C-alpha positions in Angstrom: -4.3 85.8 37.8 -3.7 87.2 34.6 -3.4 85.1 31.2 -1.5 85.6 28.1 -4.9 86.5 26.4 -4.9 89.9 28.3 -1.4 91.0 27.9 -0.8 94.1 25.8 1.1 94.5 22.7 4.7 95.2 23.4 4.8 93.6 27.0 6.9 90.8 28.1 5.8 88.5 30.7 6.8 85.1 32.4 4.6 82.0 32.2 3.4 80.9 35.8 1.2 77.8 34.7 -0.6 76.2 32.0 -4.0 75.1 32.9 -5.2 73.1 30.0 -5.3 69.2 29.7 -4.3 66.6 27.3 -3.4 67.5 23.7 -3.8 71.2 23.8 -1.6 71.4 27.0 1.2 69.1 25.1 1.1 71.1 22.1 1.7 74.2 24.0 4.6 72.7 25.8 6.0 71.2 22.8 6.2 74.9 21.0 8.2 75.9 24.2 6.0 77.6 26.3 6.4 76.1 29.8 6.6 77.5 33.3 9.3 80.3 34.0 9.8 81.2 30.2 9.6 84.8 29.2 7.2 85.5 26.2 7.1 89.0 24.7 3.9 89.7 23.0 4.7 91.0 19.1 1.3 91.7 17.8 -2.6 91.2 18.6 -4.7 90.8 15.4 -7.5 93.7 15.0 -10.1 91.1 16.1 -7.8 89.6 19.0 -7.0 86.5 17.2 -4.6 85.2 16.7 -1.6 86.8 19.1 1.7 86.7 17.8 4.4 86.3 20.7 8.4 85.6 20.8 9.4 82.7 22.7 13.0 81.4 23.0 14.0 83.8 20.3 11.2 82.6 17.7 8.1 84.0 16.5 4.7 81.9 17.3 1.3 82.8 16.6 -1.2 81.3 19.2 -5.2 81.1 19.2 -6.9 83.3 21.4 -8.5 80.3 23.2 -5.0 78.9 23.7 -3.6 82.0 25.0 -6.4 81.9 27.8 -5.2 79.1 29.3 -1.5 80.3 29.9 -1.1 82.0 33.4 1.5 84.8 33.3 3.0 87.3 35.8 
């Protein structure tokens, strides 16, 4: 299973699962990242944190730790 943290720049993936709990999982889902949505990885910062993605037509920056709990295919 691959996570959003491992996706290369310029790649589009589909979310299969969010494995976090509590407030972190709720915050990610409130940003529009839910099961089945497509996510395009726009940029990754030089040190890997944050990751800039496009979700549902808007840009979003995620911490590397948060991207690690989002399973993709």
